[in-house]
C-alpha positions as CSV (number, residue, x, y, z in Angstrom):
1,M,0.2,0.0,-0.1
2,K,1.2,3.3,-1.0
3,Q,1.2,5.0,2.7
4,R,3.9,2.7,3.9
5,I,6.7,1.4,2.2
6,V,7.5,-1.7,4.2
7,L,4.1,-3.7,5.0
8,I,4.2,-6.3,8.4
9,V,1.8,-8.7,7.8
10,S,0.8,-10.5,4.6
11,L,-3.0,-12.0,4.6
12,I,-3.6,-15.0,2.2
13,I,-7.0,-14.7,1.4
14,T,-9.6,-17.7,0.4
15,G,-13.0,-17.6,-0.5
16,L,-15.4,-14.5,-1.8
17,V,-15.7,-10.8,-0.8
18,S,-19.6,-9.9,-1.1
19,V,-20.1,-6.8,-2.6
20,G,-22.8,-4.5,-1.6
21,V,-25.0,-1.9,-3.8
22,V,-26.2,1.5,-2.8
23,L,-27.5,4.2,-4.9
24,V,-26.8,7.1,-3.8
25,A,-29.2,9.9,-4.9
26,F,-28.2,13.6,-5.9
27,Q,-29.5,16.7,-6.6
28,P,-28.4,17.5,-10.2
29,L,-25.7,19.7,-10.3
30,A,-24.3,21.9,-12.9
31,P,-20.8,21.6,-13.9
32,E,-18.8,23.9,-12.0
33,R,-16.0,25.9,-15.0
34,A,-13.4,27.7,-13.8
35,T,-10.3,28.7,-14.9
36,T,-7.3,27.3,-13.6
37,T,-5.1,28.5,-10.5
38,T,-1.4,28.6,-11.0
39,P,1.3,30.2,-8.9
40,G,2.7,32.0,-11.0
41,T,4.0,29.6,-14.1
42,N,1.1,28.5,-16.0
43,Q,2.0,28.2,-19.5
44,G,-1.6,27.1,-20.7
45,I,-0.7,24.0,-21.5
46,L,-3.4,22.5,-19.1
47,S,-6.9,24.6,-18.0
48,L,-9.1,23.6,-15.0
49,I,-12.4,22.9,-17.1
50,Q,-14.7,21.9,-14.8
51,T,-14.8,20.6,-11.0
52,I,-17.3,18.0,-10.0
53,P,-18.0,18.1,-6.1
54,I,-18.3,14.5,-4.4
55,Q,-20.3,14.6,-1.6
56,N,-20.1,11.8,1.7
57,V,-16.8,10.3,0.4
58,A,-14.0,10.7,3.3
59,G,-10.5,9.6,3.5
60,R,-7.9,8.4,1.0
61,I,-9.1,8.4,-2.6
62,D,-7.1,6.0,-5.2
63,H,-7.0,5.5,-8.9
64,M,-9.3,5.9,-11.5
65,D,-10.3,4.6,-15.1
66,I,-12.8,5.6,-17.6
67,D,-15.5,4.1,-19.7
68,L,-15.6,6.2,-22.4
69,Q,-18.7,5.0,-24.4
70,G,-20.5,5.3,-21.3
71,Q,-19.0,8.4,-20.0
72,R,-18.6,7.0,-16.6
73,L,-15.7,7.6,-14.1
74,F,-15.0,4.9,-11.7
75,V,-12.8,5.7,-8.4
76,A,-11.4,3.8,-5.6
77,A,-12.7,5.2,-2.5
78,L,-10.2,3.8,-0.2
79,G,-10.7,5.0,2.8
80,N,-14.6,4.3,2.6
81,N,-14.2,0.9,1.5
82,S,-16.0,1.7,-1.5
83,V,-15.9,2.8,-5.5
84,F,-17.8,5.7,-7.0
85,V,-19.3,6.6,-10.1
86,V,-19.7,9.9,-11.5
87,D,-21.3,10.4,-14.9
88,L,-19.0,12.9,-16.8
89,A,-21.9,14.1,-18.9
90,S,-24.0,14.9,-16.2
91,G,-21.4,16.0,-14.0
92,R,-22.9,13.9,-10.9
93,L,-22.2,11.3,-8.9
94,I,-24.3,8.6,-9.8
95,R,-23.5,5.5,-7.5
96,S,-21.8,3.9,-4.8
97,I,-20.2,0.9,-5.2
98,T,-20.0,-0.7,-1.1
99,G,-18.2,-3.8,0.8
100,F,-14.5,-3.4,-0.8
101,N,-11.5,-4.0,1.5
102,E,-9.0,-0.8,1.0
103,P,-9.9,-0.7,-2.8
104,Q,-6.8,1.0,-4.1
105,G,-7.1,0.3,-8.0
106,V,-9.8,-0.1,-10.8
107,V,-9.7,-1.3,-14.7
108,Y,-12.7,-1.1,-16.9
109,I,-13.1,-3.8,-19.4
110,P,-15.3,-2.4,-22.5
111,Q,-15.3,-5.8,-24.3
112,T,-17.3,-7.7,-21.0
113,H,-18.4,-4.3,-19.5
114,S,-17.1,-5.4,-16.1
115,L,-15.0,-3.5,-13.7
116,L,-12.0,-5.4,-11.9
117,V,-11.5,-3.5,-8.2
118,S,-7.9,-4.1,-6.7
119,N,-8.3,-4.6,-2.7
120,G,-5.2,-3.8,-0.6
121,G,-6.9,-5.1,2.7
122,N,-6.8,-8.8,1.4
123,G,-5.3,-9.2,-1.6
124,T,-8.7,-9.7,-4.0
125,V,-9.1,-8.6,-7.0
126,D,-13.5,-8.1,-7.5
127,V,-15.1,-8.6,-11.0
128,I,-18.1,-6.0,-11.2
129,D,-20.9,-6.3,-13.6
130,T,-21.4,-2.6,-14.6
131,G,-24.7,-2.9,-15.7
132,S,-26.6,-4.8,-12.5
133,F,-23.7,-3.8,-10.2
134,S,-23.2,-6.7,-8.7
135,L,-19.9,-9.1,-7.8
136,V,-19.6,-11.8,-10.5
137,R,-16.4,-13.4,-9.2
138,T,-13.2,-12.7,-6.7
139,I,-9.8,-14.0,-7.8
140,S,-7.4,-14.2,-4.6
141,F,-3.4,-13.1,-4.8
142,S,-1.3,-13.3,-1.4
143,G,-2.3,-10.1,-0.2
144,D,-2.0,-5.9,-1.0
145,A,-3.6,-6.5,-4.8
146,D,-2.3,-2.9,-5.9
147,N,-2.1,-1.3,-9.1
148,M,-3.6,-2.7,-12.8
149,R,-2.8,-2.0,-16.0
150,Y,-5.2,-3.6,-19.2
151,D,-3.5,-4.3,-22.5
152,P,-7.0,-4.4,-24.6
153,T,-4.9,-5.9,-27.7
154,S,-3.6,-9.4,-25.8
155,K,-7.1,-8.7,-23.2
156,L,-4.8,-9.5,-20.5
157,V,-4.9,-7.6,-16.8
158,Y,-1.6,-7.0,-15.2
159,V,-2.1,-6.1,-10.9
160,S,0.7,-6.1,-8.7
161,F,0.2,-7.7,-5.7
162,G,1.9,-9.4,-2.2
163,V,4.5,-8.3,0.4
164,G,8.0,-9.7,0.5
165,Y,9.3,-13.0,-1.4
166,G,6.7,-13.9,-3.9
167,A,5.4,-10.5,-4.7
168,G,4.8,-9.5,-8.4
169,V,2.6,-8.7,-10.8
170,G,-0.3,-11.6,-11.5
171,V,-1.6,-11.5,-14.9
172,I,-5.8,-11.7,-15.4
173,N,-7.0,-13.8,-18.5
174,A,-10.2,-10.8,-18.8
175,T,-12.1,-12.6,-21.2
176,N,-12.5,-15.4,-18.3
177,D,-11.2,-13.9,-15.4
178,Q,-8.7,-16.8,-15.0
179,V,-5.2,-15.8,-13.8
180,I,-2.3,-17.3,-16.3
181,T,0.6,-16.5,-14.6
182,K,2.6,-14.2,-11.7
183,I,5.7,-12.5,-12.4
184,D,7.4,-12.6,-9.3
185,F,9.5,-9.3,-8.1
186,G,11.1,-10.1,-5.1
187,N,9.0,-7.7,-3.1
188,H,6.0,-5.5,-3.4
189,P,5.7,-3.6,-6.6
190,E,4.3,0.3,-7.1
191,S,3.8,1.8,-10.3
192,F,4.4,-0.4,-13.3
193,Q,4.4,-0.3,-17.2
194,V,3.8,-2.7,-19.4
195,E,4.8,-2.0,-22.9
196,E,2.4,-2.6,-26.0
197,N,4.4,-3.4,-28.7
198,G,7.6,-4.9,-26.4
199,T,8.0,-7.6,-24.4
200,R,8.7,-5.9,-20.9
201,I,7.4,-5.0,-17.9
202,F,9.2,-2.3,-15.9
203,A,8.2,-1.9,-12.1
204,N,8.9,0.6,-8.9
205,V,9.5,-1.6,-6.3
206,P,10.6,1.1,-3.5
207,T,11.2,-1.8,-0.5
208,L,14.3,-3.1,-2.9
209,D,15.4,0.6,-4.0
210,L,15.1,-0.7,-7.3
211,I,13.4,0.1,-11.0
212,M,13.1,-3.6,-12.3
213,V,12.5,-5.2,-15.8
214,A,10.6,-8.5,-16.6
215,N,9.9,-10.2,-19.6
216,K,6.0,-10.0,-19.7
217,S,6.2,-13.5,-21.3
218,T,8.2,-15.6,-19.9
219,G,8.1,-14.1,-16.5
220,K,11.8,-13.8,-16.0
221,L,13.8,-10.8,-14.5
222,M,16.1,-8.9,-17.0
223,T,17.8,-6.1,-15.7
224,S,17.6,-3.6,-12.9
225,W,18.6,-0.1,-11.5
226,P,18.3,2.4,-8.7
227,P,16.5,5.4,-8.9
228,D,19.9,7.2,-9.0
229,D,20.4,8.3,-5.2
230,A,16.9,8.9,-4.6
231,T,14.4,6.4,-2.6
232,A,10.9,5.8,-2.5
233,N,10.4,5.4,-5.8
234,F,6.7,4.9,-6.4
235,P,4.6,6.5,-9.3
236,M,6.1,5.7,-13.6
237,A,5.2,6.4,-17.2
238,L,6.9,5.2,-20.3
239,D,7.2,6.3,-23.4
240,E,7.6,3.4,-25.5
241,K,8.2,4.8,-28.8
242,G,10.7,7.4,-28.0
243,G,12.7,5.3,-25.2
244,R,12.2,6.9,-22.3
245,L,11.0,5.6,-18.6
246,F,9.7,8.8,-16.1
247,V,9.8,7.3,-12.5
248,G,8.7,9.6,-9.7
249,T,10.7,9.5,-6.1
250,W,9.5,11.4,-2.8
251,S,13.0,11.8,-0.8
252,P,14.0,13.5,-2.7
253,P,11.2,14.9,-4.8
254,R,12.3,14.4,-8.1
255,L,11.0,13.0,-11.4
256,L,14.1,10.8,-13.1
257,V,14.2,10.5,-16.9
258,F,15.6,7.3,-17.5
259,D,16.7,5.7,-21.4
260,S,14.2,2.3,-20.8
261,N,16.8,0.3,-23.0
262,S,20.1,1.1,-21.3
263,G,18.6,2.1,-17.9
264,K,21.3,5.3,-18.3
265,L,19.5,8.5,-16.4
266,I,19.0,11.3,-18.4
267,S,17.6,13.9,-16.6
268,S,16.5,14.5,-13.3
269,V,14.1,17.2,-12.4
270,T,13.0,18.6,-9.3
271,I,9.2,18.4,-8.5
272,S,6.4,19.2,-6.4
273,T,6.2,16.7,-2.9
274,D,4.6,13.3,-3.0
275,A,4.0,12.5,-6.4
276,D,1.1,9.3,-6.9
277,D,0.6,9.6,-10.8
278,I,2.6,10.2,-13.9
279,Y,1.6,9.9,-17.6
280,Y,2.8,10.8,-20.5
281,D,1.2,12.3,-23.2
282,S,2.8,10.8,-26.8
283,T,0.9,14.2,-28.8
284,T,2.7,16.9,-26.7
285,G,5.8,15.1,-25.3
286,F,4.5,16.3,-21.7
287,A,4.5,14.0,-18.9
288,Y,1.7,14.9,-16.4
289,V,2.5,14.6,-12.5
290,S,0.3,14.5,-9.7
291,C,1.7,15.5,-6.2
292,G,-0.3,15.8,-2.9
293,E,1.7,19.0,-2.0
294,G,-1.6,20.1,-4.0
295,F,0.2,20.7,-7.2
296,L,0.0,19.4,-11.1
297,N,3.3,19.3,-12.6
298,V,4.0,19.7,-16.2
299,V,7.6,18.1,-17.4
300,G,8.7,19.0,-20.5
301,Q,12.2,18.1,-22.9
302,T,14.0,21.8,-23.3
303,S,16.7,20.5,-25.2
304,A,18.3,17.1,-26.2
305,N,18.6,15.2,-22.8
306,I,17.4,17.9,-20.3
307,Y,13.7,18.2,-18.8
308,A,12.3,20.6,-16.7
309,V,9.4,21.8,-15.0
310,V,7.4,24.0,-18.1
311,D,4.1,24.1,-16.2
312,K,2.8,24.1,-12.4
313,L,-0.5,24.5,-11.6
314,A,-2.5,24.7,-8.1
315,T,-5.0,21.5,-7.2
316,R,-5.9,20.3,-3.8
317,E,-3.3,19.0,-0.6
318,G,-3.7,15.3,-0.9
319,A,-5.1,15.5,-4.4
320,R,-2.3,13.0,-5.9
321,T,-3.7,10.4,-8.0
322,S,-4.8,10.8,-11.7
323,L,-5.9,9.5,-14.5
324,F,-5.3,10.6,-18.4
325,V,-7.4,9.8,-21.3
326,P,-5.2,10.9,-24.2
327,A,-9.0,10.5,-26.7
328,L,-10.2,13.5,-24.5
329,H,-7.1,14.8,-23.9
330,R,-8.3,15.6,-20.1
331,L,-6.8,15.2,-17.3
332,F,-8.7,14.0,-14.0
333,V,-7.1,14.7,-10.6
334,V,-9.1,13.5,-7.8
335,A,-9.3,15.5,-4.3
336,R,-10.1,14.0,-1.3
337,A,-12.3,15.9,1.1
338,G,-10.7,18.0,3.7
339,S,-12.4,21.9,3.9
340,L,-14.1,20.8,1.1
341,P,-15.6,17.7,-0.4
342,A,-14.0,15.6,-2.6
343,A,-14.2,16.0,-6.3
344,I,-13.0,15.3,-9.3
345,L,-11.0,18.3,-11.3
346,I,-11.0,18.3,-15.0
347,F,-8.0,19.9,-16.4
348,E,-7.9,20.0,-20.2
349,V,-4.7,20.1,-22.7
350,A,-4.9,23.2,-24.5
351,S,-5.3,22.6,-28.5
352,G,-2.2,23.1,-30.5
353,T,0.2,22.6,-27.6
354,P,3.0,22.5,-28.2
């Protein structure tokens, strides 16, 4: 789990988790539109176009995914043990699915209209039918099911799991929800990225202070390297075509840019603290980093091997997780409740950027 680098207890779960569904009624909300607030460095790369308040959701909020056709955003509310569903067309919270155990990741499968939810508390992945919002089945891992990725070409879902020896990335066949294999990374992987056209999985393993690379077909480890002189390497993004791997660290707060083929450090950029998600935008060439300090950092390449923060926008303290949707040219940032209710902040990439 992301708030603790070393976990003490490994939970082995058998059986199914019963998931209840609660429909939360809200009055229709007119989408709030505003210009972005910045600390003076806004270059107009991103603009805040809408804020969707989320009432009655407290505590830590984790990762998101989107149903593009249905215009629904699924958000893991870890602190509430629920997943809430936002209708993007109306700008309203339309449903809360309860009964999870510290949900951390969500993946929507368009072909089956299923939602996979990873639970950090008991190591399970729950499969939910998004038509009825009922539990279809539960897939068990050894503990701390966390980040997930979906490859629509192979129809495989990858999920990080476990604590200590035997922890790694599980591979699930999304057509029948069966576990195909498990790739052992020696300890719990945090963010990881899977090549679409290549054979590699890159994984941050902060307990070992390593970035590890495995073959996604054979499951064999290929190489590893340290995150420079930094520690707590949690978020990651991949520019597969450009051969660049972006790794965020907490101590000190940096964005490290590596040659993904050689592992050579290309650039090191100071960023805001508590970064938890990074996305590379292949259209603009920018990397978007959401940070719990309360800022969204935009990192760009200023010369051959030099990267820098080229835009910095204020969000809210604790708004550390995000989702970039290339098809919409939009970045969704989720802010947990504090003095204000929880909210989804929607940023749009400026047309013609860069």
